[in-house]
N, C-alpha and C positions, 0 to 999 in steps of 0.2 A: 834837461827835463827827465825826471825819473819815471820809469815804467815798471817799477817793481811790484806794484799792487795789482792783484787780479781784478779784472772787470766784473762788476756785479750785474750790470745791465748793458746790453748791446744797443747801439744806435740803430735806427730803422731807416736805412738809406733808400733812395729811389732806385728803381730798376735800371735807370739810365746812368746812374752815378758810378763813381769809381768803385764803390763798395760791392757792386754786383760781381766783381772778380772773385770767384770762389770755385771750389771743386764742381759745383753744379754747372757752372759755365764751362768748365773743362770737359765735363761729361757730355754736355750738349754739343760741344764742338766735335766730340768723337762719335757722333751718330750720323754717318753718311746717309744722305737721302732725306734727312729730316729738314724741314724749312728753317729751323733755327741754327743748324749746324754751321753753315758758311758764315753767318753773321757773328756767331759766338767765337769762331776761330779767328776771324779778322779782328775782333775786339781784343782777344788775348794777344795777338801779334802786336797790335798798336800799343798796348799797355806795357809789354815786356821787351820791346826791341832794343831800348837804350842800354840795359845791362849787357845784352848779347853783343851789341856793337862795341861797347867798352872792352869786352873780352876779346873780340876779334882784333881790335886796334892794338891791344897789348901783345897779341900774337904776331902781328905783322905791322911794318912801318908804312905799308902801302894803303893809303886811304881808300882808293877805289877797290882794292881787293877786299878790304873789310866790308865795304858797302855791298859789294856783289855777294859776299858770303852771307850777310844777313838777309838780303833779298832772296837769295837762292834757298836759304833755309826755310823761309816762310812759304816760298813756292813749293818746296818739298812737303811742308805741312799741309798746305792746301790741296795738293795733288795726291799725296800718298796717305793722307789722314792719319799721320803719325800719332796724334793725340788720342786716338782710339785705344791705345795701349796704356794710356795714363790712368791709373786707378788711384782713388784716395788712399787705399791701403798701402800704397807705395811710399807714403810719407809726404815730403815737402815738394810742392810743385816747382819751387825754385831749383831744387836739385835735379828733378826730372827734366826740366827745360834745358839746363846746361849740359846734362849728359846727352840728350838728344842732339844738341848743337855740336858737341864734340864728335859724336859718331858721324854726323853729316860731314863735318870738315875732314875727318879721317877718310871717309869713303870718297869724297871729292878728290883728295890728294892721291888716293890709291888709283883712281881712274885716269889720272893725268889728263883731265878734261881740258881741251883748248878753248871751249866755248865759255862765255861768261856764265857765272852761276846765275840761275834764274832765267836762262835763255836770253839774256840781254834785255828783258822786259821788266818793267817796274810792277811788281805784284801789289804792293801797297804804297801809298803816298807817305813816305817817311821823311821827316825833317832832319836830314843828315847833318846840316849845319849845326843844329841844336846838339846832336849826339857828339859831334866833333868838338864843340865848345866845352861840353861837360868833360870830355876825355882830356882836353888840354889843361883843365884845372886840377887834374889829379897829379899826385907826386910822380916824378919821372924815375923810371927804371928801378925803383926799390919796392915794387909791389907786384905780386904775381897776377896773372890774368884772372885767376879764380877769385882772389881777394877783391880785385877791381870790379868784377862782376857783382859780388855781394854788396860792395859800397854803392854801386849804381842801383842795385835792387832796392836797398833801404831808402835811398834818396828818392826813387820813384814812388815808393809807398808813402813816404812823408809828404811829398808834394801832392799826391792824390788825396790823402787824408786832410791836408790843409785846405785844399779846394772844396772838399766835401763839407768841412766845418764852416768855411766862408759862405757857402750856399745855404746851409742850414740856418746860420745866423741872419743872413739877409732875408730869408723867408719869414723869420720871426720878427722882422723889423729892427734887428740889432746890427745892421751893417756898420754904422758909425762906431759902435762899441767894439766890434771885431777889429776894425782897422786901427783903432786906438790901442787896443790891448794885445794884438798879435805879436808885437816885438817882445813881449814878456814870455812868450812860449820858449824862447831860446834860453831863458834863465840869465841872460846878460842884459843889463840895463844900467843907465847912468844914475848917479845920485840925484834924487829929486824927480825921478821918472814917474813915480806914483802920484806925486803932487801935480805934475803937468797933466797926467792922464785924467785925474779927478777933475781938474779945472776944465779940461776940454769937454768932459762928459757931464759936467754940472752936478757932481756927486762929491761925497766926502772922500778923503784919502783912504779911510778904513773900508768904505764901500768899494773903492777901486781895487784894493787888495783882495777882498772877498771875490770880486768879479774875475780877477786874474786867477785865483785859486780854482774857481769853478771852470774857467775856460781851459786851464791846464788839465784838470781832471777829465773833462769831456774829450779833449784831444787825445789824452792817454787811452781812454776807453775805446775810442774810435780806432786808434792804431792797433790796439790789441785785437779788436774785432776783425780788422783787415788781415792781420797776420794769421789769425785763426782760420780764416777762409782759405788759406793756401796750405794748410796742414791737415793731415788725416787724424791726428790726435790732439785735441784741444789742450791736453796737459803739457804739450811741448811749446806752448806760446812763449812762456818766459825764457826758456832756453834759446828759442829762435831770436827773441828780442835782444838778449844779451850778446849773442853771436853777431848779429847785424850791427848793433851799436858799437861793439868792439872794433868792427871794421872801419867805422867812421872816425875812430880815435887815432888812426895812424897818421 
């Protein structure tokens, strides 16, 4: 899927949807004492823990150590309000989060703490089986922890945008159309796929092609909007997209 064209119009996601992840959410999480602070921070943690887990797993072969590191980091965020220093002017939230995680790991190592990170308690309910499954599907030993982090970051974004698009299509009464055409988003499809899709939807093959074109365009615009919300400069969207998709090509 090409993402080279700039978005002309942003989608309008619901506040509860994946698209609410943006610097405004980060800033809300950095306001201690405010009602929305805890909820915003927990939401950020749930959305971005998988890339951090992949980073930790590449740094250590001990599964439990990686799990403790991620839980401990989020405990640190919740207790110390680290995101209060995250400012949009600093650029990419992706980079800020990884830098904060690195500092946390370095400090933990320097203290030679014998207790489990996070005090042995589960701060958030995280599906580590999911995180481990994704990690095991990555290439072995030929990728840095930083590159693996970026791969999981874009994978998380793509999954979130796809879910957002699925929900939007369902609300518009086009669930069947989405389920039929979603395989075309990858750009890989069998010969005769358009004919089969057209037959299932009861439309012409030409209409099916037009519908796929529109679905791809909408998906691309939504992805661009999501990435823009993690940047301080909208002009960096295309550079960020190129960087993240290059990580997927390894």
